[in-house]
C-alpha positions in Angstrom: 64.1 105.4 121.5 62.6 105.8 125.0 65.8 107.4 126.3 65.5 110.2 123.6 61.9 110.8 124.7 63.1 110.9 128.3 65.8 113.5 127.5 63.2 115.6 125.6 60.7 115.6 128.5 63.4 116.1 131.1 64.9 118.9 129.1 61.6 120.7 128.8 60.8 120.3 132.5 64.2 121.6 133.6 64.1 124.4 131.1 60.7 125.5 132.2 61.6 125.4 135.9 64.9 127.3 135.2 63.0 130.0 133.3 60.5 130.3 136.1 63.2 130.6 138.7 65.4 133.1 136.8 64.2 136.7 137.1 63.2 138.7 134.1 61.7 137.7 130.8 63.3 135.0 128.6 61.6 135.2 125.2 61.9 131.6 123.9 59.6 129.0 122.6 59.0 125.4 123.5 61.9 124.0 121.5 64.4 126.5 122.9 63.2 125.8 126.4 63.7 122.1 125.8 67.2 122.7 124.4 68.0 124.9 127.4 67.2 122.1 129.8 69.2 119.5 127.8 72.2 121.7 127.5 71.9 122.8 131.1 72.0 119.1 132.1 75.1 118.5 130.0 76.7 121.6 131.5 75.9 120.4 135.0 77.2 117.0 134.2 80.5 118.5 132.9 80.9 120.5 136.1 80.3 117.3 138.0 82.9 115.6 135.9 85.4 118.3 136.8 84.7 118.1 140.5 84.4 114.3 141.0 85.4 112.5 137.8 83.4 110.1 135.8 82.3 110.5 132.2 82.9 113.9 130.6 79.7 113.8 128.6 77.1 112.9 131.1 73.8 114.3 132.2 73.3 115.8 135.7 70.5 115.3 138.1 67.7 117.8 138.7 69.7 120.2 140.8 72.8 120.2 138.5 70.6 120.6 135.5 68.7 123.5 137.0 72.0 125.2 137.9 73.4 124.6 134.4 70.3 126.0 132.8 70.3 129.0 135.0 74.0 129.7 134.0 73.0 129.4 130.4 70.2 131.9 130.8 72.5 134.3 132.6 75.1 134.0 129.8 72.3 134.6 127.2 70.9 137.6 129.1 74.4 139.1 129.5 75.2 138.8 125.8 71.8 140.3 124.9 72.4 143.3 127.2 75.8 144.1 125.5 74.2 144.5 122.1 
């Protein structure tokens, strides 16, 4: 149970930092910010898997998670600008 709470807190912190570092507005609430951080961590872990091996479905550290979350924000912004 504590690992789930850890992922939620970590996801929120990473999502909030990534939103602060990425320029422009990102209109999303607390839940979406948390999910952004969690999925950013999984994306960073997947890229780490492609580079160095290990487990395909793993979380990344702080830097990998921030980079993954920033990439997800960029993808979302790009899709929103097309419409």
